[in-house]
C-alpha positions in Angstrom: -0.2 -3.9 -14.0 2.0 -6.2 -15.7 4.4 -7.9 -12.8 7.5 -5.7 -12.8 11.0 -7.2 -12.0 14.5 -5.5 -10.6 15.7 -5.1 -14.0 12.6 -3.3 -15.3 12.3 -1.6 -12.0 15.4 0.2 -12.5 14.9 0.8 -16.3 11.9 2.4 -16.0 13.0 4.7 -12.6 15.6 6.0 -15.0 14.1 6.2 -18.0 11.2 8.2 -16.6 13.4 10.3 -14.5 14.8 11.3 -18.0 11.2 12.1 -18.9 10.6 14.5 -16.3 13.7 16.4 -17.1 12.9 16.7 -21.2 12.6 13.2 -23.4 8.7 13.4 -23.8 7.4 10.0 -22.2 4.8 7.8 -23.7 1.1 7.3 -22.4 1.8 4.5 -20.5 4.5 5.9 -18.8 2.9 8.5 -17.8 -0.1 6.4 -16.6 1.5 3.7 -15.0 5.4 4.6 -15.3 6.3 2.0 -17.4 6.3 1.6 -21.2 4.2 -2.0 -21.7 0.3 -1.5 -21.7 -1.0 -3.7 -18.8 -3.6 -6.7 -20.2 -6.8 -6.4 -19.2 -8.7 -9.1 -16.7 -10.6 -11.4 -18.2 -14.4 -11.9 -16.9 -15.4 -15.8 -16.1 -18.3 -17.0 -15.3 -20.5 -20.1 -14.2 -24.4 -19.8 -13.6 -24.2 -17.7 -10.2 -20.0 -17.5 -10.2 -17.9 -14.9 -10.8 -14.3 -13.7 -11.0 -11.6 -12.1 -13.0 -8.7 -13.3 -13.9 -5.2 -11.9 -14.0 -3.7 -13.1 -17.1 0.0 -11.7 -16.5 -0.2 -13.0 -13.0 -2.3 -15.8 -13.0 -4.3 -14.4 -10.1 -8.0 -14.7 -9.8 -9.3 -12.0 -8.0 -13.1 -11.3 -6.9 -14.2 -14.5 -6.7 -18.2 -13.8 -6.1 -21.6 -16.1 -5.7 -24.7 -14.3 -6.7 -22.4 -11.0 -6.3 -21.5 -11.2 -2.8 -17.8 -11.6 -2.2 -16.2 -14.6 -1.4 -12.7 -14.2 -1.6 -10.9 -11.4 -2.5 -8.0 -13.8 -4.5 -6.7 -17.1 -4.9 -2.7 -16.7 -6.4 0.4 -19.1 -6.2 3.7 -17.5 -5.6 7.4 -18.8 -5.1 8.9 -16.7 -2.2 12.9 -16.8 -2.3 15.1 -16.9 0.6 15.1 -13.1 1.6 10.7 -13.3 0.9 11.4 -11.7 -2.8 8.6 -12.8 -4.7 9.6 -14.3 -7.8 8.1 -12.2 -11.1 5.5 -15.1 -12.7 5.7 -15.3 -16.8 2.3 -16.9 -17.9 2.1 -18.7 -21.0 -0.1 -21.1 -23.0 -3.0 -19.9 -21.5 -6.6 -21.4 -23.0 -9.7 -20.4 -21.5 -13.1 -22.4 -21.9 -16.4 -20.5 -21.3 -20.0 -21.6 -21.0 -22.9 -20.1 -19.0 -22.4 -23.0 -16.3 -18.6 -23.9 -16.3 -15.4 -22.0 -16.7 -12.0 -23.5 -17.5 -8.7 -21.9 -17.4 -5.6 -23.7 -18.4 -1.8 -21.6 -18.1 2.0 -22.3 -17.5 4.0 -19.9 -15.2 7.7 -20.0 -15.1 9.3 -18.6 -12.2 13.0 -17.4 -12.7 15.5 -15.5 -11.1 18.6 -15.4 -10.5 19.2 -19.8 -9.5 15.9 -20.0 -9.3 13.8 -21.8 -12.1 10.6 -23.3 -11.2 7.9 -24.0 -13.2 4.1 -24.7 -12.6 0.8 -25.4 -14.4 -2.7 -24.0 -13.2 -6.2 -25.0 -13.5 -9.0 -23.2 -12.9 -12.8 -24.6 -13.0 -16.1 -23.1 -11.8 -19.3 -25.0 -12.1 -22.6 -23.9 -11.6 -23.4 -26.3 -8.6 -21.3 -24.2 -6.4 -17.7 -25.6 -6.8 -15.0 -23.5 -7.9 -11.1 -25.2 -7.8 -8.0 -23.6 -8.3 -4.7 -26.4 -8.8 -1.2 -25.9 -8.4 1.1 -28.3 -9.8 5.3 -27.3 -10.4 8.5 -29.3 -10.7 11.6 -26.9 -10.3 13.9 -27.2 -12.7 17.3 -26.5 -10.5 18.5 -26.2 -6.9 17.6 -23.2 -4.7 16.6 -22.3 -1.2 12.9 -20.7 -0.8 11.1 -19.8 2.2 7.3 -20.5 0.7 6.3 -21.7 -2.9 2.2 -22.0 -3.5 -1.0 -20.9 -2.9 -2.2 -18.1 -0.8 -5.5 -17.0 -0.7 -7.3 -13.5 0.1 -10.2 -13.5 2.4 -12.3 -9.7 2.6 -12.3 -7.5 4.8 -15.4 -6.3 4.6 -17.9 -9.2 5.6 -14.8 -11.2 7.5 -13.6 -8.6 10.4 -15.3 -9.6 13.5 -16.8 -12.4 12.3 -17.0 -16.5 13.2 -15.2 -19.0 10.6 -15.3 -22.7 11.3 -12.1 -24.4 10.7 -11.2 -27.8 10.1 -7.7 -28.3 11.5 -4.9 -31.2 11.2 -6.4 -34.7 12.2 -10.3 -33.4 11.7 -10.7 -31.4 14.7 -13.2 -28.8 13.9 -13.3 -25.8 16.3 -15.0 -22.2 15.8 -12.5 -19.1 15.7 -13.0 -15.1 14.9 -11.2 -12.8 12.2 -9.9 -10.0 14.0 -11.8 -6.9 14.6 -8.0 -4.7 15.3 -4.6 -5.7 13.3 -4.0 -9.0 14.9 -0.3 -9.5 16.1 -0.4 -13.3 15.3 -1.9 -15.6 13.4 -5.5 -16.1 14.1 -6.4 -19.3 12.9 -3.3 -22.2 12.3 -3.0 -25.8 11.3 -5.7 -25.1 8.6 -7.5 -28.0 6.5 -10.7 -25.5 5.1 -12.2 -22.3 6.5 -15.8 -22.0 6.2 -17.3 -18.8 6.9 -20.9 -16.6 6.4 -20.6 -14.7 2.8 -24.1 -13.0 4.0 -26.9 -14.5 5.4 -28.0 -17.8 4.2 -24.6 -18.4 2.3 -22.0 -19.8 3.4 -19.2 -21.0 1.8 -16.2 -23.4 2.5 -12.6 -22.8 1.5 -10.9 -26.1 1.6 -7.0 -26.4 1.3 -4.9 -29.7 0.0 -1.5 -30.3 -0.5 0.5 -28.8 2.7 -1.1 -27.4 5.9 -2.4 -23.9 6.3 -2.5 -20.9 8.3 -4.1 -17.0 8.4 -2.3 -13.8 9.1 -3.6 -10.6 9.7 -2.7 -8.9 6.0 -3.2 -5.2 7.4 -0.2 -5.5 9.8 2.0 -4.8 6.2 -1.2 -2.8 5.0 -2.3 -5.3 2.9 -6.4 -5.3 2.7 -7.2 -8.6 3.5 -6.9 -11.6 5.7 -4.6 -14.2 3.8 -4.3 -17.7 4.2 -1.0 -19.3 3.0 0.7 -22.4 2.7 3.7 -23.6 5.2 3.5 -22.6 8.6 6.1 -20.2 9.6 6.6 -22.5 12.8 8.7 -25.0 10.6 12.3 -24.0 9.4 12.9 -21.1 6.8 14.4 -21.2 4.3 14.6 -25.0 2.9 16.4 -26.5 -0.2 14.7 -27.3 -3.0 16.2 -29.9 -5.0 15.9 -30.2 -8.8 13.1 -32.2 -9.9 10.6 -31.8 -6.7 7.4 -31.4 -7.5 4.9 -29.3 -5.3 1.0 -29.8 -5.9 -1.6 -28.0 -4.0 -5.3 -27.3 -5.0 -7.6 -24.8 -3.2 -11.5 -25.7 -3.9 -14.7 -23.2 -3.0 -17.6 -24.6 -2.1 -21.0 -23.3 -1.2 -22.2 -25.7 1.3 -25.3 -23.0 2.3 -26.9 -21.1 -0.3 -29.4 -18.2 -1.2 -30.4 -17.8 -5.2 -31.2 -14.2 -3.9 -28.6 -12.2 -5.6 -27.1 -9.1 -4.5 -29.4 -6.2 -5.7 -26.7 -3.6 -7.6 -26.9 -0.2 -8.6 -26.5 -0.6 -13.1 -25.6 3.6 -12.3 -22.1 4.2 -14.1 -21.3 6.9 -11.8 -19.3 6.6 -8.8 -21.2 8.7 -5.4 -18.9 10.0 -2.9 -21.0 11.6 0.3 -19.0 13.6 2.7 -19.9 12.7 6.4 -19.7 14.9 9.9 -16.3 13.3 11.3 -13.8 15.7 10.7 -9.6 15.1 12.0 -7.1 17.3 12.0 -4.7 17.7 9.0 -1.6 15.2 9.7 2.2 17.3 9.6 3.5 16.2 6.0 7.2 16.1 5.5 9.2 14.6 3.2 12.8 13.1 3.1 15.6 15.1 3.1 17.8 14.8 -0.1 20.7 16.9 -0.9 18.8 18.9 -4.0 15.7 20.2 -3.3 15.2 23.1 -5.7 11.1 23.4 -5.5 10.4 22.3 -1.6 9.3 25.6 -0.7 5.4 24.5 -2.6 5.3 22.1 -0.4 5.5 24.2 2.9 7.1 20.9 4.4 6.3 20.6 8.0 9.7 18.6 8.5 12.5 16.7 6.6 13.4 13.1 7.7 17.3 12.5 8.2 18.4 8.9 8.7 21.0 9.3 11.1 23.6 6.1 12.1 25.4 7.2 15.3 27.8 4.8 14.9 28.9 6.4 11.5 31.5 9.1 11.8 30.3 11.0 8.6 26.6 11.7 10.1 27.5 14.8 11.5 28.0 16.7 8.4 24.9 15.0 6.8 23.1 16.5 10.0 25.0 19.8 9.3 23.4 19.7 5.6 20.2 18.8 6.3 19.7 21.2 9.4 20.7 23.9 6.6 18.0 22.6 4.1 15.5 22.4 6.7 16.0 25.9 7.9 16.4 27.4 4.4 12.8 25.6 3.8 11.0 26.9 6.9 11.0 22.9 8.0 11.6 21.4 11.0 13.7 18.0 11.7 12.5 14.5 12.0 15.9 13.0 13.6 15.6 9.1 12.7 18.4 7.7 15.1 20.0 4.7 14.9 22.1 3.3 17.6 24.2 0.3 18.3 25.0 -1.5 21.7 26.7 1.5 22.9 24.0 4.0 22.8 24.8 5.5 25.8 28.1 7.1 24.3 26.9 7.6 20.7 23.5 9.7 21.9 25.8 11.7 24.8 28.2 12.8 21.7 25.1 13.2 19.5 24.1 16.0 21.6 26.5 18.3 20.9 26.0 17.9 16.8 22.4 18.4 17.5 22.8 21.6 19.6 20.6 24.4 18.2 18.8 22.7 15.6 15.1 23.2 15.2 13.5 19.3 16.0 10.0 18.7 14.8 10.8 14.9 16.8 13.5 12.4 17.7 12.3 8.3 16.9 15.2 6.4 18.3 16.0 2.9 16.5 18.3 0.5 17.4 20.6 -1.1 14.5 19.5 -4.7 15.3 16.1 -4.3 16.6 12.7 -4.8 14.4 11.4 -2.4 17.2 12.9 -0.2 19.7 13.2 -1.8 23.2 12.8 0.0 26.6 16.1 0.3 27.6 17.1 2.4 24.3 14.1 4.5 24.5 15.3 5.1 28.6 18.7 6.0 27.3 17.6 8.5 24.9 15.7 10.0 27.3 18.4 11.2 29.5 20.3 12.9 26.8 17.6 14.2 24.2 15.5 17.1 24.8 14.0 20.1 23.0 11.8 17.8 21.2 9.3 14.6 21.5 10.8 11.5 21.4 9.6 8.6 19.4 9.8 4.6 19.6 8.5 2.2 17.2 10.2 0.8 14.1 11.9 1.5 11.0 9.7 -1.4 9.1 6.3 -2.0 9.2 3.6 -1.7 11.6 3.7 -5.5 12.0 6.6 -5.0 14.2 5.1 -2.3 16.7 2.5 -4.5 16.9 4.4 -7.2 17.9 6.8 -4.9 20.3 4.8 -2.5 21.8 6.3 0.0 23.2 6.2 0.9 27.3 4.0 4.1 27.2 6.1 5.8 29.9 9.0 5.9 27.7 8.2 7.4 24.4 5.7 10.7 23.7 5.1 9.1 20.1 5.4 6.1 17.8 6.4 5.5 14.5 6.3 3.1 11.8 6.5 2.6 8.3 4.4 1.8 5.3 4.6 0.6 1.7 2.0 -1.3 -0.5 4.4 -3.9 -2.1 5.4 -6.4 0.8 3.5 -9.1 -0.6 2.1 -7.5 -4.2 3.3 -5.4 -6.9 0.4 -4.8 -9.3 -1.8 -1.7 -9.5 -5.1 -3.2 -8.1 -3.6 -4.9 -5.7 -1.6 -0.9 -4.8 -4.8 0.3 -4.1 -6.5 -2.3 -2.6 -4.2 -2.3 0.2 -4.9 1.8 0.7 -7.9 1.6 3.0 -5.7 -0.9 5.6 -2.9 2.2 6.4 -6.3 4.1 8.1 -6.6 -0.1 10.2 -3.6 0.3 11.4 -3.6 3.9 12.8 -6.9 2.8 14.3 -5.7 -0.8 15.9 -2.6 1.4 16.9 -4.5 3.1 19.0 -6.0 0.5 21.1 -2.6 0.0 22.7 -0.9 3.8 22.5 -4.2 5.3 23.8 -3.5 9.4 23.0 0.1 8.7 22.0 0.7 10.5 18.5 1.1 8.0 15.7 3.6 9.3 12.7 3.9 7.3 9.9 7.2 7.6 8.6 7.9 7.4 5.8 5.4 6.1 3.4 6.9 5.2 0.3 5.8 3.3 -3.1 8.2 0.1 -2.8 10.1 -1.1 0.0 13.6 0.6 0.6 15.3 -2.4 1.5 14.7 -6.1 1.8 13.6 -6.8 5.0 16.3 -10.0 5.5 19.6 -9.0 3.6 18.9 -5.6 4.4 19.8 -4.8 0.9 18.4 -1.1 -0.9 16.2 -2.3 -3.5 15.4 0.0 -6.8 12.7 2.7 -6.9 9.6 2.6 -8.3 8.6 4.0 -11.9 5.3 4.5 -10.8 7.0 7.5 -8.8 6.9 9.6 -11.8 3.2 8.6 -13.2 -0.2 10.0 -12.6 -0.9 6.3 -10.7 1.8 7.6 -8.2 0.0 10.7 -7.7 -3.5 8.8 -7.1 -2.6 6.8 -5.0 -1.0 9.1 -2.8 -4.0 11.0 -2.6 -5.5 7.9 -1.1 -2.7 7.3 1.1 -3.5 10.8 2.5 -7.3 10.3 2.7 -6.9 7.3 4.6 -3.8 8.3 6.7 -5.7 11.4 7.9 -8.8 10.1 8.3 -7.8 8.0 11.2 -6.3 10.7 12.8 -2.0 10.2 11.8 -0.4 12.9 13.8 2.7 13.0 11.1 3.7 11.4 7.8 6.7 11.6 6.2 6.2 10.9 2.1 9.0 9.5 -0.2 12.0 11.3 -0.4 12.3 15.2 -1.7 14.1 14.5 -5.1 15.6 12.0 -7.4 14.1 9.1 -8.7 12.5 7.8 -5.0 11.5 11.6 -4.7 8.4 13.7 -5.5 11.1 16.4 -7.5 14.0 15.9 -10.1 17.4 17.4 -9.0 17.1 20.2 -11.5 13.5 22.4 -12.0 10.9 19.5 -12.4 8.9 17.3 -10.3 6.9 14.6 -10.4 3.3 14.5 -10.7 3.3 13.5 -6.6 4.4 16.9 -5.7 1.6 18.6 -7.3 -1.4 15.9 -4.5 1.3 17.1 -1.9 1.6 20.8 -2.6 -2.3 20.9 -3.1 -2.7 19.5 0.1 0.0 22.0 1.8 -2.0 24.9 1.3 -4.3 23.7 4.4 -1.4 23.2 6.8 -2.9 23.4 10.1 -6.7 22.6 8.8 -9.3 19.6 9.1 -10.4 16.6 7.2 -13.5 16.2 6.6 -14.4 12.0 5.7 -15.4 11.1 2.5 -17.2 8.0 1.4 -16.9 6.3 -1.6 -19.5 4.1 -3.7 -16.1 2.0 -5.4 -13.4 2.3 -3.2 -11.1 0.5 -6.0 -11.8 2.8 -8.5 -11.8 6.5 -7.2 -11.2 8.0 -3.4 -12.3 11.6 -2.2 -10.5 14.3 0.0 -11.9 17.0 1.3 -9.6 19.7 2.7 -10.4 22.8 5.2 -8.8 25.6 6.7 -11.2 28.5 8.5 -13.3 29.5 5.6 -11.2 27.8 3.0 -11.9 24.5 1.6 -11.4 22.3 -1.6 -12.2 18.4 -2.8 -9.7 16.5 -4.7 -10.5 13.4 -6.2 -8.5 10.4 -7.6 -9.2 7.8 -10.4 -7.4 4.8 -9.3 -8.3 2.6 -12.8 -7.3 2.9 -16.5 -10.9 4.0 -17.4 -13.0 7.2 -17.8 -14.9 7.8 -14.3 -17.6 9.6 -13.4 -17.9 10.6 -9.4 -20.8 12.3 -8.1 -20.3 14.0 -5.4 -22.7 14.9 -2.4 -23.0 16.9 0.4 -19.4 18.5 -0.8 -20.2 22.1 0.4 -19.5 23.4 -3.0 -22.3 24.5 -5.6 -22.7 26.9 -8.1 -19.2 28.4 -9.9 -16.5 26.2 -9.4 -12.7 26.2 -10.4 -11.2 22.6 -11.7 -8.4 21.9 -12.2 -7.1 18.2 -13.9 -3.6 16.9 -13.5 -3.8 14.5 -16.2 -2.7 13.0 -19.4 -2.8 16.2 -21.2 -1.5 18.4 -18.5 1.3 15.9 -17.6 4.1 17.7 -19.7 3.3 21.2 -18.1 2.8 19.8 -14.5 6.3 17.8 -14.6 8.5 20.3 -16.9 7.1 23.8 -15.9 5.7 23.2 -12.0 5.7 26.8 -11.3 4.0 28.3 -14.2 1.2 24.9 -14.1 0.5 25.6 -10.7 0.0 29.5 -11.1 -2.7 28.5 -13.5 -6.5 28.8 -12.3 -8.5 25.8 -13.0 -11.4 26.3 -15.2 -14.7 27.8 -15.0 -17.5 25.5 -14.3 -21.5 25.5 -13.1 -22.4 23.2 -10.5 -25.2 22.0 -9.2 -26.0 21.2 -5.8 -23.8 18.1 -6.4 -20.5 18.4 -7.5 -20.1 16.0 -10.4 -16.3 15.5 -11.7 -15.0 13.4 -15.0 -12.0 12.0 -14.1 -9.8 10.9 -16.8 -7.6 7.6 -16.2 -5.4 7.6 -13.3 -6.7 11.9 -13.2 -5.9 13.8 -10.2 -9.0 16.4 -10.0 -9.0 19.4 -7.5 -12.1 21.6 -7.4 -12.3 25.0 -5.5 -15.1 27.5 -4.9 -14.9 30.4 -7.8 
């Protein structure tokens, strides 16, 4: 996906809000949310090496040796004083390829606000077993930065729980372990090199030059990898970059123990889904409150989330309006209460405003704390009655993981999810889906059986974590990509046994419907799942989780299967043990049905799927970024 800057995001969101209310959207807008078409990644090979190069990002992905994944990716980033990633603009790309060698040269400009940093990238791959990525940059202006340079992504598959040999500063060599549960702290620090086993008989050394590196568990932010990055966090930040300052770094990947036996891969172009035996309860799914929610009824929302700052004198009116909407839609209220140091008085006053309301749960946060401390939760328990009381964070799992609550003070724990803390291209967002489930499973280690509320799930961060300024909506909210991604999120959070999930806002450019009688594609995913409220989810394994995923739903005798395509290519899925055969009804939310599904949602939902005769396995054809529902006829 072409990287999006802030202006493109805002423009795309407004344009697509218009498309759902009358303007015909172009194909790229339907698929991706923006008018421009993404450039396809370029395949690089050199003997046993293979990788994909993203020409819009300068990002080297899926680095494999004889078919085994060594690294998930290598990229360089300019991070501003608020941890924002400055959008790269790649130019002068030149690629040389032969059977035994590849060479990639390119220029990158990172310019935003007062930042103008230019760098040259050079990537070489040799059949002898060495791959190198070089970075050489210079500041064209003076600015404040938190980090500039390389990040190396290690795949979870093959690394989780595995040993690694660590070369530290000064030449010290020691052994470490990639963590199994999500680590709240950096598992490796002070690094010059990491050597890990790729598969039996194959070991790779990753060496870093130009800075000191350390590794963090990226799953804390639901990224699907471990990240080794430059400039330790223990050093002060932000720091001044002077005009003319130069930064040079190199990452070298070397195979130090080699097996020439390639990984055997299937030649089938089909993706195989297999329904397992593990069943979990479908979470209670709700949405964020919005002033206008004309089509909320079909979503059967379990709750509406309302954020209330208890030191704001205007909050009682907001609470009154939200309570009326919740009552009209037979939904509970998920009340996120933000207290100050005067919390005792604020909570006492709040209880008068909240008398008689149907509250699903209270989420208690402090205005100035990343995770709710014990003091405020004990105060909340003195004042709040009639509904479970939750603590945790309005931010990311990382904050809950580092600020674990005292269990006797909470009935549940909460944190938010979005896939764009570090990356914003389509493939990265898909890669990060499965780690949503990892956070829930890791939280179980310190929460025991306490319910876990994911609130909210958004496609972009709601606000900058440093400046606290709100961000613009992501235009992919009104795309098929957004719908497919949401299906994946529901799948992984449900299979991990999250108790409740709050998705997006109900309406507006950050919501699932417009303020008139039109919707975004995400709406139909949530409406399909809502038909099974109180039901169960059965685990489904995908042969390629980066291309497609499946969700199996049941409620009593009723059941359905929903598949999502995460790619711009047509995918054929063969779903084994789906529990359906013979005549089924198949309904596809795709580029052909988009106009009716978004512009005439009631009529589109009332139409039955087409009748299809299936064999023992379901065979489903998925158009680009399509979401396909299959029901027994």
